[in-house]
C-alpha positions as CSV (number, residue, x, y, z in Angstrom):
1,X,-0.9,31.2,21.6
2,X,-1.2,27.6,21.9
3,X,-3.2,27.7,25.1
4,X,-5.8,30.3,23.3
5,X,-5.8,27.7,20.6
6,X,-6.9,24.7,22.5
7,X,-9.7,27.0,24.6
8,X,-11.2,27.9,21.5
9,X,-10.9,24.7,19.8
10,X,-12.4,22.5,23.4
11,X,-15.5,25.7,23.3
12,X,-16.2,25.6,19.8
13,X,-16.3,21.7,20.1
14,X,-17.8,21.5,24.0
15,X,-15.0,19.4,24.9
16,X,-15.3,20.4,28.3
17,X,-17.3,19.5,31.8
18,X,-16.6,15.8,31.0
19,X,-13.8,13.6,31.7
20,X,-11.7,13.7,29.0
21,X,-8.6,11.2,27.9
22,X,-5.5,12.2,26.1
23,X,-3.2,10.0,24.4
24,X,0.3,10.4,25.0
25,X,3.4,8.7,23.5
26,X,6.1,10.7,25.2
27,X,7.1,12.5,21.9
28,X,6.7,16.2,21.7
29,X,3.3,16.7,20.1
30,X,1.6,14.7,22.6
31,X,3.9,16.0,26.2
32,X,2.5,19.2,25.1
33,X,-1.0,18.1,24.7
34,X,-0.8,16.8,28.0
35,X,0.7,20.0,29.8
36,X,-1.6,21.9,27.9
37,X,-4.6,20.1,29.3
38,X,-3.3,20.4,32.7
39,X,-2.8,23.6,32.3
40,X,-6.3,24.3,30.8
41,X,-8.6,21.8,33.1
42,X,-9.7,24.7,35.9
43,X,-10.9,26.7,32.8
44,X,-12.6,23.9,31.2
45,X,-14.4,22.7,34.6
46,X,-12.7,19.2,33.4
47,X,-13.9,16.7,35.4
48,X,-10.9,14.2,35.3
49,X,-8.0,14.0,32.9
50,X,-6.8,9.9,31.9
51,X,-3.6,9.5,30.3
52,X,-3.6,6.4,28.2
53,X,-0.2,5.2,26.8
54,X,0.4,2.0,24.1
55,X,4.1,-0.1,24.4
56,X,4.3,-1.3,21.2
57,X,7.2,-3.4,21.9
58,X,9.0,-2.0,18.8
59,X,11.7,-0.9,20.4
60,X,12.6,-2.3,23.8
61,X,14.8,0.1,25.5
62,X,13.6,3.2,24.5
63,X,9.9,1.8,24.9
64,X,10.7,1.0,28.3
65,X,11.8,4.5,29.0
66,X,8.6,6.4,27.5
67,X,6.1,4.1,29.5
68,X,7.9,5.1,32.6
69,X,8.5,8.8,31.6
70,X,4.4,8.9,30.5
71,X,3.6,7.4,34.2
72,X,5.7,9.7,35.3
73,X,4.0,12.8,34.6
74,X,0.3,11.7,35.0
75,X,1.1,10.7,38.5
76,X,2.8,13.9,39.0
77,X,-0.1,15.9,37.8
78,X,-2.8,13.8,39.8
79,X,-4.0,11.8,36.5
80,X,-5.0,8.2,36.0
81,X,-2.7,6.2,33.7
82,X,-3.6,3.4,31.4
83,X,-0.8,1.7,29.6
84,X,-0.9,-1.4,27.6
85,X,2.1,-3.8,26.7
86,X,1.9,-5.0,22.9
87,X,4.6,-7.6,21.5
88,X,4.6,-10.3,18.6
89,X,5.7,-7.3,15.8
90,X,8.9,-6.0,14.5
91,X,9.6,-2.4,12.9
92,X,10.6,-4.6,9.9
93,X,7.2,-6.2,9.4
94,X,5.4,-5.2,6.7
95,X,2.3,-3.4,7.5
96,X,3.7,-2.7,11.3
97,X,2.4,1.0,11.2
98,X,-1.2,0.2,10.5
99,X,-1.1,-2.5,13.1
100,X,0.2,-0.2,15.5
101,X,-2.7,2.4,14.5
102,X,-5.0,-0.2,15.2
103,X,-4.4,-1.3,18.4
104,X,-4.3,1.8,19.6
105,X,-6.9,2.5,18.9
106,X,-8.9,-0.1,20.1
107,X,-7.0,0.1,23.6
108,X,-8.5,4.1,23.6
109,X,-12.2,3.2,22.5
110,X,-12.2,0.2,25.2
111,X,-11.0,2.8,28.1
112,X,-13.5,5.3,26.8
113,X,-16.3,2.6,27.2
114,X,-15.1,1.2,30.8
115,X,-14.1,4.3,31.8
116,X,-16.8,6.8,30.9
117,X,-14.7,9.7,29.0
118,X,-16.7,11.6,26.8
119,X,-13.2,12.0,24.3
120,X,-10.0,10.7,23.3
121,X,-7.5,13.3,22.3
122,X,-4.7,12.7,20.4
123,X,-1.5,15.5,19.2
124,X,-2.0,15.7,15.7
125,X,-0.7,19.2,14.5
126,X,-1.2,21.2,11.2
127,X,2.1,19.5,10.4
128,X,0.6,15.9,11.0
129,X,-1.9,17.1,8.8
130,X,0.1,18.5,5.7
131,X,2.4,15.4,5.5
132,X,-1.0,13.1,5.6
133,X,-2.6,14.6,2.2
134,X,0.6,14.7,0.4
135,X,1.0,11.0,1.8
136,X,-2.6,10.0,0.3
137,X,-2.0,12.1,-2.8
138,X,1.6,10.4,-3.3
139,X,-0.4,7.0,-2.8
140,X,-3.1,7.9,-5.1
141,X,-5.8,8.7,-3.1
142,X,-10.0,9.2,-3.5
143,X,-11.3,12.5,-2.7
144,X,-12.1,11.1,1.2
145,X,-8.9,10.5,1.5
146,X,-7.4,14.0,0.8
147,X,-10.1,15.4,3.4
148,X,-6.7,14.2,5.6
149,X,-7.4,14.3,9.4
150,X,-10.7,15.1,11.2
151,X,-10.5,17.4,14.0
152,X,-13.3,15.7,15.2
153,X,-14.7,12.1,15.1
154,X,-17.8,10.4,15.3
155,X,-15.9,8.2,17.6
156,X,-15.5,10.9,19.7
157,X,-11.7,11.1,18.8
158,X,-10.8,15.3,18.9
159,X,-7.2,17.0,17.5
160,X,-7.0,20.1,19.6
161,X,-3.5,20.6,18.2
162,X,-4.7,20.3,14.1
163,X,-4.2,24.5,13.8
164,X,-1.1,24.3,15.6
165,X,2.8,23.8,14.2
166,X,5.2,21.2,16.0
167,X,7.7,24.2,16.1
168,X,4.9,26.0,18.1
169,X,4.9,23.3,20.4
170,X,8.4,22.7,20.8
171,X,8.6,26.0,21.5
172,X,5.9,26.1,24.2
173,X,7.8,23.3,26.0
174,X,11.1,24.7,26.2
175,X,9.9,27.7,27.4
176,X,7.9,26.2,29.9
177,X,11.0,23.6,30.9
178,X,9.1,20.8,29.8
179,X,10.9,17.6,28.5
180,X,9.8,15.1,26.2
181,X,10.9,11.9,24.7
182,X,12.7,11.5,21.4
183,X,11.4,8.4,19.3
184,X,14.4,8.1,17.1
185,X,12.4,5.7,14.7
186,X,11.0,9.2,13.5
187,X,13.9,9.7,11.8
188,X,14.0,6.8,9.0
189,X,13.8,7.6,5.8
190,X,12.2,4.0,4.6
191,X,9.3,5.0,6.4
192,X,6.6,7.3,4.0
193,X,5.8,9.7,6.8
194,X,9.2,10.1,7.6
195,X,10.5,10.4,4.0
196,X,7.8,13.3,3.1
197,X,8.6,15.2,6.9
198,X,13.0,15.1,6.5
199,X,13.0,15.9,2.9
200,X,9.7,16.5,1.0
201,X,8.3,18.9,3.0
202,X,11.4,20.9,4.0
203,X,12.4,21.0,0.0
204,X,8.7,22.3,-0.9
205,X,8.9,25.1,2.0
206,X,12.3,26.6,0.3
207,X,10.6,27.4,-2.7
208,X,6.8,27.9,-0.3
209,X,7.3,28.6,3.2
210,X,3.7,28.2,4.0
211,X,3.3,24.9,2.1
212,X,1.8,23.0,5.7
213,X,-0.6,25.7,6.3
214,X,-1.8,25.6,2.7
215,X,-1.8,21.8,2.6
216,X,-3.7,21.8,6.0
217,X,-6.5,24.5,4.5
218,X,-6.6,22.3,1.0
219,X,-7.5,19.5,3.9
220,X,-10.1,21.7,5.9
221,X,-11.6,22.9,1.9
222,X,-11.9,19.2,0.8
223,X,-13.8,18.1,3.9
224,X,-16.0,20.8,3.5
225,X,-16.7,20.0,-0.3
226,X,-16.8,15.9,1.1
227,X,-19.6,17.0,3.7
228,X,-21.9,17.8,0.8
229,X,-21.2,14.6,-1.3
230,X,-21.0,12.0,1.9
231,X,-24.5,11.6,1.4
232,X,-24.1,9.6,-1.9
233,X,-21.2,7.9,-0.6
234,X,-23.9,6.5,2.4
235,X,-26.6,6.0,0.2
236,X,-24.6,3.8,-1.8
237,X,-23.2,2.0,1.5
238,X,-26.8,1.5,3.2
239,X,-27.7,0.1,-0.6
240,X,-24.8,-2.6,-1.6
241,X,-23.9,-3.5,1.7
242,X,-25.5,-7.1,2.4
243,X,-23.0,-8.5,5.3
244,X,-20.6,-6.3,8.1
245,X,-18.5,-7.9,10.9
246,X,-15.4,-7.4,12.3
247,X,-12.7,-8.9,9.3
248,X,-15.4,-9.6,6.9
249,X,-18.5,-7.6,4.6
250,X,-20.6,-8.6,1.7
251,X,-21.4,-6.1,-0.5
252,X,-23.9,-6.5,-4.4
253,X,-21.9,-5.8,-7.1
254,X,-22.4,-2.4,-8.8
255,X,-24.1,-2.0,-11.1
256,X,-22.9,-1.2,-14.5
257,X,-24.8,1.9,-14.8
258,X,-23.7,3.1,-11.6
259,X,-22.1,5.9,-11.4
260,X,-18.0,5.4,-10.6
261,X,-18.0,8.3,-7.5
262,X,-20.2,6.8,-5.0
263,X,-18.6,3.3,-5.4
264,X,-15.1,4.2,-5.5
265,X,-16.0,6.2,-2.5
266,X,-18.1,3.8,-0.8
267,X,-15.5,1.0,-1.2
268,X,-12.7,2.8,0.0
269,X,-14.8,4.1,3.4
270,X,-15.4,0.2,3.8
271,X,-11.8,-0.4,3.5
272,X,-10.8,2.0,6.2
273,X,-13.4,1.0,8.3
274,X,-11.8,-2.1,8.4
275,X,-7.9,-1.2,8.6
276,X,-7.7,-2.6,4.8
277,X,-4.4,-1.0,3.6
278,X,-5.1,0.4,-0.4
279,X,-3.8,3.1,-2.6
280,X,-6.2,3.9,-5.5
281,X,-4.9,1.4,-7.8
282,X,-6.7,-1.2,-5.4
283,X,-9.5,0.5,-5.5
284,X,-9.8,0.3,-9.4
285,X,-8.6,-2.7,-9.2
286,X,-11.3,-4.2,-6.7
287,X,-14.1,-2.7,-9.1
288,X,-12.3,-4.5,-12.3
289,X,-12.0,-7.7,-11.2
290,X,-15.5,-8.3,-8.6
291,X,-17.6,-8.3,-12.6
292,X,-16.0,-12.0,-12.3
293,X,-18.0,-14.6,-11.0
294,X,-15.8,-16.7,-9.2
295,X,-12.0,-16.7,-8.0
296,X,-10.3,-15.5,-5.0
297,X,-8.0,-12.1,-5.0
298,X,-5.8,-10.7,-2.8
299,X,-5.6,-7.5,-1.3
300,X,-2.9,-5.8,1.2
301,X,-2.4,-7.4,4.7
302,X,-3.7,-10.6,4.0
303,X,-7.2,-10.1,3.4
304,X,-8.7,-11.1,0.1
305,X,-12.1,-11.3,-1.9
306,X,-14.6,-14.0,-3.4
307,X,-16.8,-12.5,-6.6
308,X,-19.9,-14.3,-7.1
309,X,-22.9,-13.8,-9.2
310,X,-24.3,-11.1,-7.6
311,X,-22.0,-10.5,-4.4
312,X,-19.0,-10.2,-3.1
313,X,-17.6,-11.0,0.1
314,X,-14.5,-9.4,1.4
315,X,-12.2,-11.4,4.0
316,X,-9.4,-11.1,6.4
317,X,-6.8,-13.3,6.6
318,X,-7.7,-14.8,10.3
319,X,-11.5,-14.5,9.5
320,X,-10.6,-16.7,6.3
321,X,-8.2,-19.1,8.9
322,X,-11.0,-19.6,11.1
323,X,-14.0,-19.3,9.0
324,X,-14.8,-23.0,8.6
325,X,-17.7,-23.2,11.5
326,X,-18.4,-26.8,12.8
327,X,-22.3,-26.1,13.4
328,X,-24.3,-28.7,16.1
329,X,-27.4,-29.4,15.3
330,X,-29.8,-26.7,16.3
331,X,-33.7,-26.9,16.9
332,X,-35.3,-23.7,16.1
333,X,-37.6,-22.7,18.5
334,X,-41.3,-22.0,17.1
335,X,-42.4,-19.2,16.9
336,X,-39.9,-17.6,18.7
337,X,-35.5,-16.8,18.7
338,X,-33.4,-19.3,18.8
339,X,-29.5,-17.9,18.8
340,X,-26.9,-20.2,17.1
341,X,-23.4,-19.0,18.0
342,X,-21.9,-21.8,15.7
343,X,-23.6,-19.8,12.6
344,X,-22.8,-16.5,13.6
345,X,-26.6,-16.1,13.2
346,X,-30.0,-15.7,15.3
347,X,-32.9,-16.8,13.4
348,X,-36.7,-15.9,14.5
349,X,-39.4,-17.7,13.1
350,X,-43.0,-16.6,12.9
351,X,-46.2,-18.6,11.6
352,X,-49.0,-16.7,9.9
353,X,-52.0,-17.5,7.7
354,X,-51.9,-17.3,4.1
355,X,-52.7,-14.4,3.2
356,X,-52.5,-12.2,6.9
357,X,-49.1,-11.4,5.9
358,X,-47.7,-9.3,2.9
359,X,-44.4,-11.2,1.9
360,X,-41.4,-9.0,1.3
361,X,-39.5,-11.1,-0.2
362,X,-35.1,-10.5,0.7
363,X,-33.1,-10.2,-2.4
364,X,-30.2,-11.4,0.1
365,X,-32.4,-14.3,1.1
366,X,-32.0,-13.5,4.5
367,X,-35.7,-13.8,5.2
368,X,-37.7,-17.0,4.1
369,X,-41.4,-17.8,3.5
370,X,-42.2,-22.3,3.8
371,X,-45.1,-23.8,3.6
372,X,-45.9,-25.0,7.8
373,X,-47.6,-28.2,6.2
374,X,-45.2,-29.1,3.9
375,X,-41.8,-28.5,6.8
376,X,-43.8,-29.6,9.6
377,X,-42.9,-27.6,13.0
378,X,-39.6,-29.4,13.5
379,X,-36.6,-27.5,12.3
380,X,-33.0,-28.0,12.5
381,X,-29.9,-26.0,11.6
382,X,-27.0,-28.9,10.6
383,X,-23.8,-28.5,8.7
384,X,-23.6,-29.5,4.4
385,X,-22.8,-33.0,3.7
386,X,-21.3,-34.2,0.8
387,X,-24.2,-36.6,0.3
388,X,-26.5,-34.0,0.3
389,X,-29.2,-33.5,-2.7
390,X,-31.2,-30.0,-3.1
391,X,-33.9,-29.2,-5.5
392,X,-33.4,-25.5,-5.6
393,X,-36.5,-23.2,-5.8
394,X,-37.4,-23.4,-9.9
395,X,-35.9,-26.5,-10.5
396,X,-37.1,-29.8,-12.0
397,X,-35.0,-32.2,-9.6
398,X,-32.6,-32.6,-7.2
399,X,-29.0,-32.0,-7.8
400,X,-25.5,-32.4,-5.7
401,X,-25.9,-29.7,-2.7
402,X,-22.2,-29.4,-2.9
403,X,-22.3,-29.1,-7.1
404,X,-25.1,-26.5,-7.1
405,X,-23.3,-24.2,-4.9
406,X,-20.5,-24.1,-6.7
407,X,-22.1,-24.1,-10.2
408,X,-23.6,-21.0,-8.5
409,X,-20.1,-19.3,-7.9
410,X,-20.2,-19.1,-4.1
411,X,-17.2,-18.9,-2.7
412,X,-14.6,-21.2,-1.2
413,X,-14.9,-19.7,1.9
414,X,-18.6,-19.0,2.1
415,X,-19.1,-23.2,1.1
416,X,-16.9,-24.1,3.7
417,X,-18.9,-22.2,6.4
418,X,-22.4,-23.4,4.5
419,X,-25.5,-24.5,7.0
420,X,-28.5,-25.7,6.5
421,X,-32.0,-25.7,7.3
422,X,-34.1,-29.2,7.2
423,X,-36.8,-30.4,8.6
424,X,-37.9,-33.7,11.2
425,X,-36.9,-35.7,7.9
426,X,-33.5,-34.2,7.3
427,X,-34.3,-32.9,4.3
428,X,-33.1,-29.7,3.3
429,X,-35.5,-26.5,3.5
430,X,-33.5,-23.9,3.2
431,X,-30.0,-23.0,2.3
432,X,-29.3,-18.8,4.4
433,X,-28.4,-16.9,1.8
434,X,-28.9,-18.8,-1.2
435,X,-32.1,-20.5,-2.0
436,X,-35.4,-22.1,-0.5
437,X,-35.9,-25.7,-1.8
438,X,-39.1,-25.8,-4.5
439,X,-41.2,-28.2,-2.5
440,X,-41.3,-25.8,0.4
441,X,-42.2,-22.5,-1.5
442,X,-45.8,-20.6,-0.7
443,X,-48.3,-21.6,-3.2
444,X,-52.0,-21.1,-3.4
445,X,-53.0,-23.8,-1.5
446,X,-50.7,-22.7,1.2
447,X,-53.2,-22.1,4.5
448,X,-50.4,-21.6,7.1
449,X,-46.6,-20.2,6.5
450,X,-43.6,-19.6,8.4
451,X,-41.5,-16.4,8.7
452,X,-38.1,-17.5,9.3
453,X,-35.4,-14.3,9.2
454,X,-31.9,-14.3,10.0
455,X,-29.5,-12.1,11.9
456,X,-25.9,-12.0,12.6
457,X,-24.6,-11.3,15.8
458,X,-22.3,-8.9,16.3
């Protein structure tokens, strides 16, 4: 039964005639995954099977034994073994489960790219699916969360055991005289998943023996519904995300008239993408608090967000700590492309005759047009100075730039990392992402103009 289920899964999702990476912890599920694929290697015409193991360093004695056990499994089967040892965390630390998961998948993704594996297979079962659905109901989840674990992800992660019960796999291992490691921390019910696994589901099963199958089927049903609804969510994200990088993203504030579904699901999707732990209440509070025009608000795991007038910036603890950049004077190529690593952006400049180019103004102020006769052809990027004055577009006089940013609700994090574009005399022509200088605007008297765009370096 187990071999047939895995073989059918691989045929359906084309997991064959390729290099495959198996995530093996040493527990019964992942060990069954390993032995099943070793058994089916020829039938699936697999070019190579790799084994990836992460030692999180959370249970020193047990972890070392598990790593040695998995290494021996791989060696005996002639599989390439990849391992990684982590440290610096304790089982008592807040958010340790999220940290461990994030580190695992980062390692798997690195191996996939480096060694050319087509897929990363994990040992998730129908029991894991049922537990995940209950966990998300328990903490209050949006519709996307109720989809549970995807059998096939866009990044190449696959779950060939998702239709199998844990008890089927242990029975298969015992029948074939295969051993595995027992992780004693899986018995500790202070962790929510363990409590659901060892207490909630067994009690539900007393009344309804097929509860695991029903919850797994519910997840599949929700996945089908979300295939129809996801275009709405993806469109919302495309329209609202202004900037995005690891540890940080900026979005346009949702309009009051917008439907709540795309916004709440879009925020939830962004939170998951950036590994921000959340419950339904965090999404509700986030959408309420970003209506403000200033302030700093906390999320879980050290994340925080800064609402401004029209946008909101969401930043990780690490990004906040290192957010203050030192931007040395960086001369822009005119015309041409200039990479300014300290600012985190690439700047592209071009010169046009006025009238030869349709001026498409960018609401996010990442593309601007300046009068070249006023600016001159020497432009420099530098840090903000406390003494800087600036006449923003539409203003009748110059103002202190720090006060201007503060009055326009630019977040503390953004003010600390702000840099400006100046002309050869040191006058500010543009605050990227904010405003251009009034005297540098395009007028009827403009003969030639700059088009300047900035693009984030990822």
